[in-house]
N, C-alpha and C positions, 0 to 999 in steps of 0.2 A: 560486886561493884560498891565502892564506898560512897559516903554521903557527898563528898566534894564532886565526884564524877556525876552523880545524879543531879546535883545542883547545876553544874555546868550544862548538862544536857537539857535541863529545864529552861535555863536562860537562853540557850540557842534555839530551842523550840519557841519560846516566847518572842524572840527576835523575829523568827520566821513568820509568826502569826500577827505580830504588832510591830511593824518595821520601825517607825520613828520612836514610838514610846519604848519599845523593846531595846533599841540601840541606846537611847538616853539612859534608861535604868541599868542596862548592862555596863555601860561606860562608868556610870556613877559607882555602882557596886564594885566593879573591877578596880577602880582607883582606891577605894577604901579597904576592900578585901581582895587582894591580888590573885586568888586562885582562878578567877575567870580570865582567860587569855584574850586580850584585845586583838591579838594576831589571828584569832579564830572568829570573833564576833564581826569585825568590820569587813573582812573579805566575804563572809557569808552574807552580810547586808548588801554588799555590792552585787553579789550574784542574784540575790532576791530582786533587786532593782531591775536587773537584766531579765530575769525569768518572768517577772510580772509586766514586761514590756513597758517599763516606765522610762521617761526620757533621762538622758545623762545628767541633767540638772539635779535629779534626785540623789545622785552619787554625792554631789556637793552638799545638798540639803541633809542627807543622812550623816555625812561626815561632820558637818557643822553641829548637828544635834548631838552626836557622840562627843564632840569637843566640849559642848556645854555640860553634858553629864560628867565628863572627866574633870572639868573645871570645878563643878560643885563638889565633887568628891575630894579633889585636891585641896580645896579651900577648907573643908572639914579637917583634913590632916594638918594643914597649915595652922588653923586655929588651935588645935590640940597641942601642937608643938610650941606655939607661941605661949599658951597658957601653962603647960607643964615645964617647959625648958628642958635642957639636956639631961639633968639629973632625974627629973620625973619620967622622962621618956625611957631612960635605961631600965627603970624598974618595971616597965610594962612591955618591953620588947619581946619577952618570951611568950606573952599571951597573944601577940599578933604575928608571931613567927617571923620576926625580922632579926637577922643576925647583927651583932654589933659591928662586924666587919663590913656588912653592907651599908650600915648607917655611916660608918667612917668613910667609905668610898664616896657616898653622897656629900658628906661634909667637905671632904677634900675637893671634890668637884665644885662645890659652891664657893669655897674659899678661893679657888684658882680663877674661876670665871665670873664671880660676882652675880649680880642680878640676872645677867643674860643667860646664866646657867639654867634658869628656869625654862626659858624657851628651848634651848638646846637639849636640856635634860629630858624634856617631855617627848623628845624624838628618839630616845635611846632606851631600849628595853633593859630592865634592871636598875636603871637610874630614874626612869620616868615615874615609877611608883614611889620613889623615896625623896625626890628633890623638894617636895613640899616641907619636909621635916627641917632641913637646914635653913630653908627660907623663913620658917617660923622662928627657929632658934636664933638666927641672926637678925631677927626683927625687920625683915623686908617690909616695905610699905604695902598695906593690903591692896590698894588699887593697882599698884604696879604689879604685884603678884598675880592678881586676877587677870590683868591684861596680858602679861607675858604667858601665863598658863593657858589662857584661851587661845592665843596665837599658836603655841606649840601643840596643844591638844587638838585643835582643829586641823592643823597641818598633818599630824600623825593619823587622825581618823579619816581624813579625806584621802590621803595616800593609800591607806589600807583598803578603804572602800573601793577606790578606783582599781586597785590590784584585783580585787574579787570580781569586779565588773569586767575588767579586761580579760582575765583568765577565763571567765565564763564565756565571753565572746570567742576567745581562741578555742575553747573546748567545743562550743557549738559549731564553729566553723570547721573544726577538725572532723567532726562526725557528720 
């Protein structure tokens, strides 16, 4: 097993043991260092809510907490992109394992949809991790970026957490 798999397993275990804090940290780390799949973290969190017999409101609370973590992580990326600019970012892409073609896709997305691409982009795997970069490069206003990122990130996190809760209910009902 490689280091990334061990790290992902540790994060999932941490989320299982520390639901709110674990989801916040996993979402923050996942946004800045994409090997942690939010598609695994949030459904797991939804299932934990169900398993611990917590009310459904915790699905929304956990999703919102994850949205906050994602927003903080996205803001870090936004600030780096704002500071370095396009030329500076291209020098560092190889270190963070982002392909120029992926960044080009995010740039095109941002140019086509403008500021609202941040909300929409936070809901689309593959774009959600990168949409902060063109927002910084194109100098989107920080407050607008934070609000749009929070909306998109919370929607994504709540939906995935609810899926984990729902499928947990379906699984328990099945057996």
